[in-house]
KEKE-3310 file (N, C-alpha, C; in steps of 0.2 Angstrom, whole numbers, plus 5000, padded with zeros to 4 digits):
npx = (4423:4434:4429:4424:4421:4424:4433:4444:4447:4451:4462:4470:4472:4478:4490:4496:4498:4506:4518:4521:4523:4534:4544:4547:4557:4568:4570:4574:4586:4597:4610:4611:4602:4609:4619:4612:4607:4618:4623:4615:4622:4619:4621:4635:4645:4643:4631:4623:4622:4616:4603:4599:4596:4587:4576:4568:4561:4554:4546:4538:4532:4524:4516:4509:4502:4494:4486:4480:4472:4477:4483:4481:4483:4495:4504:4501:4507:4521:4524:4521:4532:4543:4541:4542:4556:4561:4557:4565:4578:4578:4576:4588:4597:4594:4597:4611:4615:4617:4617:4606:4603:4594:4581:4578:4567:4556:4560:4575:4581:4588:4578:4570:4564:4554:4563:4559:4553:4562:4575:4580:4570:4559:4547:4547:4547:4534:4526:4529:4524:4510:4508:4511:4501:4490:4494:4493:4479:4475:4480:4473:4460:4445:4442:4429:4426:4435:4429:4417:4420:4423:4410:4403:4411:4406:4393:4384:4373:4381:4377:4376:4368:4358)
npy = (4800:4793:4781:4774:4758:4755:4764:4760:4748:4751:4759:4749:4739:4747:4753:4742:4734:4743:4743:4729:4727:4736:4729:4718:4719:4723:4712:4703:4708:4710:4714:4725:4733:4736:4744:4755:4759:4762:4773:4783:4787:4786:4776:4765:4753:4739:4740:4745:4734:4725:4731:4731:4718:4714:4724:4724:4712:4715:4725:4717:4708:4716:4722:4711:4706:4717:4717:4705:4706:4703:4706:4720:4733:4732:4729:4741:4750:4746:4749:4763:4767:4764:4773:4785:4784:4783:4796:4805:4801:4804:4818:4821:4817:4826:4838:4838:4838:4828:4819:4808:4797:4786:4782:4770:4766:4759:4752:4745:4747:4757:4771:4780:4794:4809:4823:4828:4818:4807:4800:4807:4819:4833:4827:4814:4815:4821:4811:4800:4806:4806:4792:4789:4796:4788:4776:4780:4783:4769:4763:4770:4765:4760:4745:4740:4744:4736:4724:4725:4727:4715:4710:4719:4718:4706:4709:4710:4717:4729:4728:4719:4703:4702)
npz = (4625:4627:4633:4623:4615:4601:4597:4606:4601:4588:4590:4597:4587:4577:4584:4589:4577:4570:4578:4577:4563:4562:4569:4561:4550:4557:4566:4556:4551:4561:4562:4553:4559:4571:4567:4564:4576:4583:4576:4581:4592:4605:4613:4617:4607:4611:4620:4610:4601:4609:4611:4598:4596:4606:4607:4595:4597:4609:4604:4594:4602:4611:4601:4595:4607:4609:4597:4598:4609:4622:4638:4637:4643:4649:4638:4630:4639:4639:4626:4627:4636:4628:4617:4624:4627:4614:4609:4618:4614:4601:4602:4609:4599:4589:4596:4597:4584:4576:4561:4556:4544:4542:4553:4557:4562:4557:4546:4540:4528:4516:4510:4497:4503:4506:4512:4524:4530:4532:4542:4558:4565:4567:4561:4565:4579:4581:4575:4584:4596:4593:4592:4606:4612:4608:4615:4628:4629:4628:4639:4649:4648:4655:4665:4663:4650:4642:4644:4637:4624:4616:4615:4607:4595:4590:4587:4596:4609:4620:4633:4648:4651:4641)
capx = (4426:4439:4426:4421:4425:4426:4439:4449:4448:4454:4469:4473:4474:4482:4496:4499:4500:4512:4524:4522:4526:4540:4549:4549:4563:4573:4572:4577:4592:4599:4617:4610:4599:4614:4623:4608:4606:4625:4623:4612:4627:4616:4624:4641:4644:4640:4624:4619:4621:4611:4597:4597:4593:4581:4571:4563:4557:4549:4541:4534:4528:4519:4512:4505:4498:4488:4482:4477:4468:4479:4487:4481:4486:4502:4507:4501:4512:4527:4524:4522:4539:4547:4540:4546:4563:4563:4557:4570:4584:4578:4578:4596:4601:4593:4600:4618:4616:4619:4614:4604:4599:4588:4580:4578:4560:4551:4564:4582:4583:4588:4573:4570:4558:4555:4568:4556:4550:4566:4580:4578:4568:4552:4541:4548:4545:4527:4523:4530:4519:4503:4507:4511:4494:4486:4495:4490:4472:4474:4482:4468:4454:4442:4441:4423:4426:4438:4424:4412:4423:4422:4403:4402:4414:4401:4387:4379:4373:4386:4374:4376:4362:4353)
capy = (4797:4788:4775:4771:4752:4754:4768:4756:4742:4753:4761:4743:4736:4751:4754:4735:4732:4747:4740:4722:4728:4740:4725:4713:4721:4724:4705:4700:4711:4713:4718:4732:4738:4737:4749:4761:4761:4765:4779:4788:4789:4787:4770:4762:4747:4733:4741:4745:4727:4722:4734:4729:4711:4713:4729:4722:4707:4718:4728:4712:4705:4721:4722:4705:4706:4722:4715:4699:4708:4700:4710:4726:4739:4731:4730:4748:4753:4744:4753:4770:4768:4763:4779:4790:4783:4785:4803:4808:4799:4808:4825:4821:4817:4833:4844:4837:4839:4821:4817:4801:4796:4782:4781:4762:4765:4755:4748:4745:4748:4765:4772:4787:4798:4816:4825:4830:4812:4802:4802:4809:4826:4834:4823:4807:4816:4822:4804:4796:4809:4804:4785:4789:4798:4782:4771:4783:4781:4762:4762:4773:4762:4757:4738:4738:4745:4731:4718:4726:4727:4709:4709:4723:4715:4700:4712:4709:4722:4729:4727:4712:4700:4703)
capz = (4619:4630:4634:4617:4614:4595:4597:4609:4596:4582:4593:4599:4581:4574:4587:4589:4570:4568:4581:4575:4557:4563:4571:4557:4547:4562:4567:4550:4550:4567:4561:4550:4564:4576:4564:4564:4583:4585:4572:4585:4596:4612:4617:4614:4602:4614:4621:4603:4598:4613:4610:4591:4596:4611:4606:4590:4599:4613:4600:4591:4607:4613:4596:4595:4613:4608:4591:4600:4614:4628:4642:4633:4646:4650:4631:4629:4644:4637:4620:4629:4638:4622:4614:4628:4626:4607:4609:4621:4611:4595:4604:4610:4592:4586:4599:4596:4577:4572:4555:4555:4538:4542:4560:4559:4566:4553:4541:4541:4522:4514:4505:4494:4505:4506:4517:4531:4532:4534:4547:4564:4565:4569:4559:4569:4586:4580:4574:4591:4601:4592:4595:4613:4614:4607:4620:4634:4629:4629:4646:4654:4647:4661:4664:4660:4642:4639:4644:4632:4617:4612:4613:4601:4589:4588:4585:4602:4613:4625:4640:4651:4653:4636)
cpx = (4431:4436:4422:4425:4427:4433:4445:4452:4452:4461:4473:4476:4479:4489:4500:4501:4506:4518:4526:4526:4533:4546:4551:4556:4569:4575:4575:4584:4595:4606:4616:4607:4603:4618:4619:4607:4613:4625:4620:4616:4624:4620:4631:4640:4641:4633:4620:4617:4616:4604:4595:4594:4587:4575:4566:4558:4552:4544:4536:4529:4522:4514:4507:4500:4492:4483:4477:4472:4470:4483:4487:4485:4493:4506:4507:4506:4519:4528:4525:4529:4544:4547:4543:4553:4565:4562:4563:4577:4584:4579:4585:4600:4600:4597:4608:4620:4619:4614:4612:4600:4593:4587:4580:4571:4556:4555:4571:4585:4583:4582:4573:4563:4559:4560:4565:4553:4556:4572:4576:4576:4561:4546:4541:4545:4537:4524:4523:4525:4512:4503:4507:4504:4489:4487:4493:4483:4471:4475:4477:4461:4451:4441:4434:4422:4429:4433:4419:4414:4422:4414:4401:4405:4410:4395:4382:4379:4378:4383:4375:4369:4356:4355)
cpy = (4792:4782:4772:4764:4752:4758:4764:4751:4745:4755:4755:4740:4740:4752:4747:4733:4736:4744:4733:4723:4731:4735:4720:4714:4721:4717:4702:4702:4714:4717:4725:4736:4740:4744:4756:4763:4764:4772:4785:4791:4790:4781:4768:4756:4741:4734:4742:4739:4724:4724:4732:4722:4710:4718:4727:4716:4709:4721:4723:4709:4709:4722:4717:4705:4711:4720:4709:4701:4705:4706:4717:4732:4738:4732:4738:4752:4752:4749:4761:4771:4768:4770:4785:4790:4786:4793:4807:4807:4803:4816:4826:4821:4824:4838:4844:4838:4834:4820:4810:4800:4792:4780:4774:4761:4760:4750:4750:4747:4756:4766:4779:4790:4805:4818:4826:4824:4807:4805:4804:4817:4827:4830:4817:4809:4817:4815:4800:4799:4807:4796:4785:4791:4792:4777:4773:4782:4774:4760:4764:4770:4759:4749:4736:4739:4739:4725:4719:4726:4721:4708:4713:4721:4709:4703:4711:4715:4723:4728:4720:4709:4700:4697)
cpz = (4621:4632:4629:4615:4607:4594:4600:4604:4590:4584:4594:4593:4578:4577:4587:4582:4568:4571:4579:4568:4558:4565:4566:4553:4551:4565:4562:4549:4556:4566:4558:4555:4569:4574:4565:4571:4585:4582:4577:4590:4603:4616:4613:4610:4605:4616:4615:4601:4602:4612:4603:4591:4600:4609:4600:4592:4605:4609:4597:4596:4610:4607:4595:4601:4611:4602:4594:4606:4621:4632:4639:4637:4647:4643:4629:4633:4642:4630:4622:4632:4633:4618:4617:4627:4619:4606:4612:4617:4604:4597:4606:4603:4589:4589:4598:4589:4574:4567:4554:4549:4538:4550:4562:4562:4563:4549:4542:4534:4520:4509:4503:4497:4505:4512:4524:4534:4535:4539:4554:4564:4568:4567:4564:4576:4586:4580:4581:4596:4599:4594:4602:4616:4614:4613:4627:4635:4631:4637:4651:4652:4653:4660:4661:4652:4639:4638:4639:4625:4613:4610:4608:4595:4586:4586:4590:4606:4618:4632:4642:4652:4647:4631)
residu = (MET:ASN:ASN:HIS:PRO:TRP:LEU:HIS:LEU:ALA:LEU:ARG:ILE:GLY:LEU:GLY:GLY:PHE:PHE:LEU:TYR:ALA:SER:LEU:ASP:LYS:ILE:ALA:ALA:PRO:SER:THR:PHE:ALA:ARG:ILE:VAL:TYR:GLN:TRP:GLN:VAL:LEU:GLY:PRO:VAL:PRO:SER:ASN:LEU:VAL:ALA:VAL:ILE:LEU:PRO:TRP:VAL:GLU:ALA:LEU:ALA:GLY:VAL:LEU:LEU:VAL:ALA:GLY:LEU:TRP:LYS:ARG:GLU:ALA:ALA:ALA:VAL:ILE:ALA:MET:LEU:LEU:VAL:VAL:PHE:ILE:VAL:ALA:ALA:GLY:SER:VAL:MET:ALA:ARG:GLY:ILE:ASP:VAL:GLU:ASN:CYS:GLY:CYS:VAL:SER:THR:ALA:ARG:THR:GLU:GLU:PRO:GLY:TRP:PHE:LYS:GLY:VAL:GLY:TRP:PHE:LEU:ILE:ALA:ARG:ASN:LEU:VAL:LEU:LEU:GLY:ALA:ALA:VAL:VAL:LEU:ILE:ARG:VAL:PRO:SER:ARG:SER:TRP:ALA:GLU:ALA:PRO:ALA:LEU:SER:ARG:GLY:VAL:SER:GLY:SER:ARG:GLY:SER)
# end
């Protein structure tokens, strides 16, 4: 299953699209995102501001690269590293009992979501673990599978020389 080009394409577009979408609101509202990052109490004010400015652009670039099919392994590796950091930070927030109303993961706006869905909690960690799994699958894709995927998307046989 790990060698199936259509799975790789779906994971690439899904994961890349998610990270691209998640970056847009943060890019548009860096000061709001900086307040959210600071609310996690993992970094001080200056590093929080720096993260709030740089992180969304890293997410957007990695997302675009995955969707476009460029530097796929590298983009997936960057996303995997980000997800590991997010999971560790969320675990730290939960262990310290900090109430974060909006994790800032996808939007900086306050929304009316069910209690289990919003903030930093087990749903966020579970979602990030699923996304991390997708990134790991993409990192482990054999080079041959990447070469076959474009041929399949054009409706041409995956074998070479036909």
